[in-house]
Backbone bond lengths (Angstrom), bond angles and torsions (degrees), N, CA, C in turn:
res aa  C-N    CA-C-N  psi(-1)  N-CA   C-N-CA  omega(-1)  CA-C   N-CA-C  phi
1 M - - - 1.451 - - 1.523 109.15 -
2 S 1.298 117.58 137.90 1.452 122.91 178.98 1.517 110.09 -81.32
3 V 1.322 115.47 143.68 1.461 121.75 176.82 1.519 108.91 -135.89
4 L 1.322 115.49 162.72 1.456 121.96 179.31 1.523 109.63 -112.85
5 T 1.320 116.02 150.36 1.463 120.73 171.61 1.527 107.79 -76.89
6 I 1.304 116.60 172.56 1.463 119.97 179.89 1.532 111.05 -61.37
7 H 1.319 117.70 -36.16 1.468 119.81 -179.75 1.532 111.35 -71.30
8 E 1.317 116.21 -38.17 1.469 119.33 176.60 1.529 110.40 -68.00
9 A 1.322 116.22 -40.11 1.468 120.00 177.27 1.525 110.60 -63.97
10 A 1.319 116.82 -37.19 1.464 120.77 178.32 1.530 110.45 -63.30
11 E 1.329 116.45 -44.70 1.466 119.89 178.43 1.527 111.01 -63.03
12 T 1.326 116.77 -39.51 1.462 121.27 -177.50 1.518 112.16 -69.99
13 T 1.342 116.34 -41.46 1.470 120.83 -171.75 1.519 114.87 -93.68
14 G 1.327 116.67 -20.30 1.458 119.14 -175.25 1.521 112.98 87.61
15 W 1.331 117.74 -7.37 1.465 120.93 173.87 1.521 106.93 -82.64
16 S 1.310 119.03 143.88 1.466 120.87 175.86 1.532 109.14 -76.21
17 P 1.339 117.44 158.71 1.465 118.78 175.68 1.532 112.21 -55.24
18 R 1.312 116.01 -38.89 1.477 119.74 178.01 1.519 110.87 -61.58
19 M 1.332 116.97 -42.90 1.459 121.12 179.67 1.525 110.79 -66.86
20 L 1.330 117.26 -38.21 1.463 119.64 177.06 1.528 110.86 -62.28
21 R 1.332 117.13 -38.74 1.475 119.98 176.09 1.521 110.67 -64.35
22 Y 1.340 116.95 -40.87 1.464 121.47 178.43 1.532 110.36 -63.23
23 I 1.315 117.22 -45.10 1.464 121.94 179.23 1.528 110.07 -58.11
24 E 1.317 116.24 -39.61 1.466 119.98 177.51 1.531 110.50 -69.76
25 R 1.322 117.05 -43.87 1.465 121.51 -177.59 1.530 112.37 -59.26
26 I 1.339 117.17 -37.88 1.474 118.97 -179.80 1.521 112.52 -86.30
27 G 1.329 116.51 2.07 1.459 120.77 170.45 1.513 116.61 89.28
28 L 1.338 117.97 17.18 1.460 119.70 -176.73 1.525 113.36 -86.36
29 V 1.313 117.66 -34.98 1.463 122.40 177.26 1.523 106.79 -138.89
30 D 1.317 115.94 131.15 1.455 120.96 -179.32 1.520 109.15 -110.37
31 A 1.328 115.86 104.00 1.466 120.17 179.41 1.524 108.81 -85.97
32 P 1.335 117.21 126.46 1.468 119.01 176.83 1.527 110.00 -64.44
33 R 1.313 116.33 163.38 1.463 121.60 -177.94 1.517 110.99 -112.13
34 S 1.319 114.15 151.07 1.466 120.55 173.52 1.526 107.90 -77.29
35 G 1.315 116.55 173.57 1.461 120.57 176.22 1.518 112.45 -59.11
36 S 1.332 116.72 -25.35 1.470 122.35 178.92 1.521 112.32 -90.88
37 G 1.336 117.37 -1.44 1.460 120.62 177.85 1.513 115.48 93.98
38 Y 1.323 118.25 4.64 1.458 120.89 178.70 1.525 110.53 -77.87
39 R 1.328 115.99 142.52 1.457 120.75 175.99 1.530 109.14 -70.11
40 L 1.324 115.40 139.26 1.462 121.61 179.41 1.522 109.06 -123.33
41 Y 1.310 115.70 132.07 1.465 121.64 -178.10 1.518 109.44 -116.57
42 G 1.321 115.49 113.78 1.451 121.88 176.11 1.518 109.73 -102.53
43 P 1.317 117.35 -168.75 1.466 120.45 -177.90 1.531 112.72 -62.61
44 A 1.316 118.13 -35.66 1.475 119.95 -179.55 1.529 110.67 -64.96
45 E 1.335 117.80 -43.36 1.462 121.27 179.82 1.530 110.61 -68.02
46 L 1.343 116.20 -39.39 1.468 119.04 177.64 1.527 111.08 -64.13
47 Q 1.344 116.45 -38.55 1.458 119.26 177.62 1.526 110.94 -63.94
48 R 1.343 117.11 -43.14 1.462 120.14 178.68 1.527 110.96 -61.45
49 L 1.322 117.10 -40.74 1.463 120.77 178.78 1.524 111.19 -66.23
50 R 1.339 116.56 -40.86 1.468 119.95 178.53 1.516 110.78 -64.27
51 T 1.328 116.69 -47.63 1.468 119.31 -177.81 1.530 111.33 -69.93
52 L 1.333 116.79 -27.95 1.469 119.80 174.23 1.518 110.00 -64.38
53 R 1.325 116.37 -46.72 1.473 119.61 178.78 1.535 110.74 -61.48
54 E 1.337 116.72 -41.34 1.477 120.06 177.83 1.522 110.84 -61.93
55 L 1.331 116.95 -41.32 1.468 121.31 178.14 1.525 111.09 -61.27
56 L 1.332 116.35 -45.89 1.467 120.96 179.69 1.524 111.44 -60.41
57 E 1.319 115.75 -45.17 1.467 119.80 -177.94 1.520 111.85 -70.97
58 R 1.331 117.27 -41.20 1.466 121.09 -177.67 1.527 111.83 -63.69
59 H 1.332 116.54 -35.61 1.460 119.94 -175.50 1.529 112.92 -109.38
60 D 1.330 117.26 6.04 1.469 122.33 178.37 1.530 111.07 50.91
61 I 1.335 115.48 54.71 1.456 122.03 179.05 1.520 109.16 -126.91
62 G 1.315 116.80 170.82 1.448 121.86 -179.94 1.518 112.35 -111.76
63 L 1.311 115.00 172.11 1.463 120.27 179.00 1.524 111.96 -59.36
64 Q 1.323 117.23 -37.52 1.462 119.75 179.08 1.522 111.23 -62.42
65 D 1.319 116.60 -35.60 1.467 119.92 177.69 1.525 110.82 -62.52
66 V 1.311 116.34 -44.67 1.462 120.31 -179.38 1.530 109.95 -69.53
67 G 1.325 116.45 -40.21 1.458 120.19 176.52 1.522 111.62 -60.68
68 F 1.328 116.50 -40.56 1.460 119.94 177.92 1.530 110.63 -67.72
69 A 1.319 117.32 -39.66 1.467 120.29 177.70 1.524 110.39 -60.33
70 L 1.326 116.57 -39.53 1.467 120.42 176.75 1.523 110.47 -63.59
71 R 1.313 116.31 -44.83 1.471 120.54 178.22 1.527 110.66 -61.26
72 L 1.312 116.75 -42.00 1.455 121.90 -179.38 1.525 111.51 -62.98
73 R 1.327 116.92 -36.98 1.468 121.23 178.85 1.522 111.67 -62.64
74 G 1.343 116.75 -32.62 1.454 119.91 -174.97 1.514 115.72 -101.46
75 D 1.327 118.05 -0.90 1.464 120.75 -175.68 1.530 109.86 -124.13
76 E 1.328 115.51 92.96 1.468 121.27 -176.47 1.531 111.63 -60.90
77 A 1.338 118.05 -39.18 1.464 120.86 -179.36 1.530 110.67 -64.19
78 L 1.321 116.99 -41.96 1.464 120.78 177.93 1.523 110.27 -64.39
79 R 1.321 115.97 -45.60 1.470 120.08 179.45 1.528 110.35 -59.01
80 A 1.325 117.36 -43.40 1.469 121.42 -179.97 1.530 110.82 -65.34
81 A 1.332 116.92 -41.54 1.464 120.37 179.58 1.529 111.16 -63.43
82 I 1.323 116.79 -40.57 1.469 120.01 179.56 1.528 110.33 -69.18
83 D 1.326 117.03 -42.80 1.469 119.96 176.50 1.523 110.69 -58.70
84 E 1.327 116.59 -43.01 1.466 120.84 179.17 1.522 110.91 -61.64
85 W 1.351 116.77 -42.15 1.455 120.20 179.60 1.531 110.88 -63.03
86 F 1.347 117.42 -44.08 1.461 120.53 179.61 1.527 111.59 -62.81
87 E 1.304 117.19 -36.19 1.464 121.19 -176.86 1.516 113.17 -82.37
88 S 1.320 118.48 -14.98 1.466 120.69 -177.73 1.529 110.86 -78.42
89 T 1.321 114.68 158.34 1.461 121.06 175.30 1.522 108.23 -125.17
90 P 1.322 117.22 144.83 1.462 119.55 -179.85 1.528 111.01 -61.42
91 S 1.322 115.59 139.74 1.464 120.14 175.29 1.523 108.58 -150.00
92 R 1.300 115.10 141.44 1.463 121.78 -179.14 1.520 109.32 -70.74
93 P 1.342 117.12 133.26 1.467 119.58 175.28 1.527 110.30 -58.73
94 E 1.311 116.77 139.87 1.466 121.08 -175.31 1.518 113.22 -58.44
95 D 1.329 117.57 -33.72 1.464 120.37 -177.14 1.527 113.74 -86.18
96 V 1.337 117.59 5.95 1.463 121.75 179.92 1.526 108.70 -112.17
97 P 1.340 117.00 119.26 1.474 119.21 177.48 1.530 110.95 -62.07
98 A 1.301 116.38 149.36 1.471 121.43 -178.73 1.524 111.21 -55.36
99 S 1.335 116.74 -37.89 1.466 120.54 -178.27 1.534 112.19 -69.12
100 E 1.326 118.76 -16.05 1.460 122.96 -178.24 1.527 113.73 -107.76
101 W 1.333 116.77 -2.74 1.458 119.89 -173.55 1.532 112.75 -60.04
102 L 1.337 117.58 -44.84 1.458 121.02 -179.55 1.528 110.42 -59.71
103 R 1.331 117.67 -49.53 1.465 121.52 -179.85 1.529 109.66 -61.19
104 W 1.338 117.58 -40.63 1.461 122.11 179.68 1.537 110.19 -59.98
105 E 1.334 116.62 -45.03 1.465 120.91 178.52 1.530 111.25 -65.05
106 Q 1.328 116.57 -40.44 1.468 119.57 177.66 1.531 110.64 -61.12
107 D 1.330 116.82 -42.89 1.467 120.86 178.51 1.529 111.03 -62.17
108 K 1.317 117.20 -41.73 1.463 120.95 178.47 1.533 110.50 -62.32
109 H 1.337 116.52 -42.60 1.465 120.35 178.01 1.522 110.82 -63.09
110 E 1.318 116.51 -43.53 1.461 120.30 -179.84 1.531 110.40 -59.89
111 K 1.312 117.81 -42.44 1.469 121.37 178.45 1.531 110.95 -64.76
112 L 1.336 116.47 -41.17 1.471 119.79 177.41 1.524 111.06 -61.98
113 L 1.337 116.60 -44.56 1.464 120.29 -179.84 1.521 111.08 -65.47
114 D 1.334 116.91 -41.48 1.467 120.04 178.73 1.526 110.64 -61.58
115 E 1.316 117.13 -42.43 1.458 121.17 178.84 1.531 110.65 -64.77
116 A 1.326 116.76 -40.76 1.468 120.41 178.29 1.528 110.30 -63.17
117 V 1.319 117.40 -40.69 1.463 121.46 178.61 1.523 109.80 -64.12
118 R 1.332 117.33 -42.00 1.468 120.57 178.38 1.528 111.15 -62.35
119 R 1.344 116.30 -42.55 1.467 119.61 179.18 1.515 110.97 -63.17
120 V 1.329 116.75 -44.33 1.459 120.94 -179.28 1.521 109.96 -65.47
121 A 1.318 117.86 -43.69 1.466 121.46 179.72 1.524 110.49 -63.28
122 H 1.304 117.14 -36.32 1.468 121.56 179.00 1.523 111.21 -64.13
123 R 1.334 116.68 -32.97 1.463 121.18 179.00 1.518 112.03 -83.72
124 G 1.341 117.35 -5.06 1.451 120.19 179.28 1.511 113.82 81.80
125 V 1.337 117.27 19.52 1.458 122.23 179.58 1.527 107.69 -100.48
126 P 1.321 118.15 136.75 1.469 119.16 179.22 1.520 111.07 -56.20
127 S 1.314 116.45 141.61 1.463 121.11 -178.37 1.518 110.11 -108.49
128 R 1.329 115.31 173.85 1.460 119.18 178.73 1.519 109.44 -69.34
129 R 1.302 116.42 147.94 1.462 121.01 -179.41 1.517 110.29 -83.55
130 G 1.315 115.06 156.22 1.452 120.61 174.62 1.509 112.31 88.17
131 A 1.301 114.39 159.99 1.462 120.41 178.23 1.516 108.73 -117.18
132 G 1.288 116.32 159.15 1.450 121.21 177.02 1.506 112.70 83.25
133 P 1.321 115.70 179.84 1.460 119.72 -176.62 1.521 112.34 -66.31
134 R 1.293 115.76 150.94 1.460 120.66 177.38 1.523 109.44 -73.97
135 R 1.310 114.86 146.72 1.458 120.01 177.54 1.522 108.90 -90.73
136 V 1.328 114.97 146.55 1.450 121.01 179.07 1.519 108.05 -117.59
137 R 1.344 116.37 130.53 1.464 120.47 179.27 1.522 108.41 -99.25
138 D 1.334 115.69 127.81 1.461 121.95 176.60 1.524 107.14 -74.17
139 R 1.327 116.90 120.48 1.469 120.76 -176.24 1.530 112.72 -64.97
140 R 1.313 116.25 -29.18 1.472 118.95 -177.55 1.520 111.64 -77.60
141 T 1.349 117.68 -43.67 1.459 120.50 -174.43 1.524 113.48 -99.96
142 G 1.337 116.32 -21.82 1.467 119.79 -177.82 1.511 113.03 83.07
143 S 1.321 118.35 -2.83 1.457 120.91 -179.24 1.526 110.72 -83.11
144 E 1.339 114.88 152.64 1.463 120.55 178.38 1.501 110.06 -99.33
145 S 1.343 114.09 150.92 1.465 119.18 175.26 1.498 109.37 -136.07
């Protein structure tokens, strides 16, 4: 049976070799390897890549969306957590007065963002600039809040 190398598959499919590696890494297409470890693309892999592209275009979604859908299919705890989030409704914590709820939520967001910045900085990835909550500009009035 004839097979293609990753570069030949890239030329055939329109996906770059880097993108083909990404598609494999997130578990969407599994290209078998040669004895030397090179990825090999036969008709089955080319068909999966073609139908993947058709799926993306037909539903106007990205590879990350499909990768997440695959993850969701195999992770019952994640699926349950997302279902719970969709079914929940916002409610003020009992120990927070109504007049303080907005400030309380802002403080919680600020702590979440600070923790995210610390995690990113720990991994050596550039973080967002500035401290404190992000400002939002109202498109109609131009004012910030």
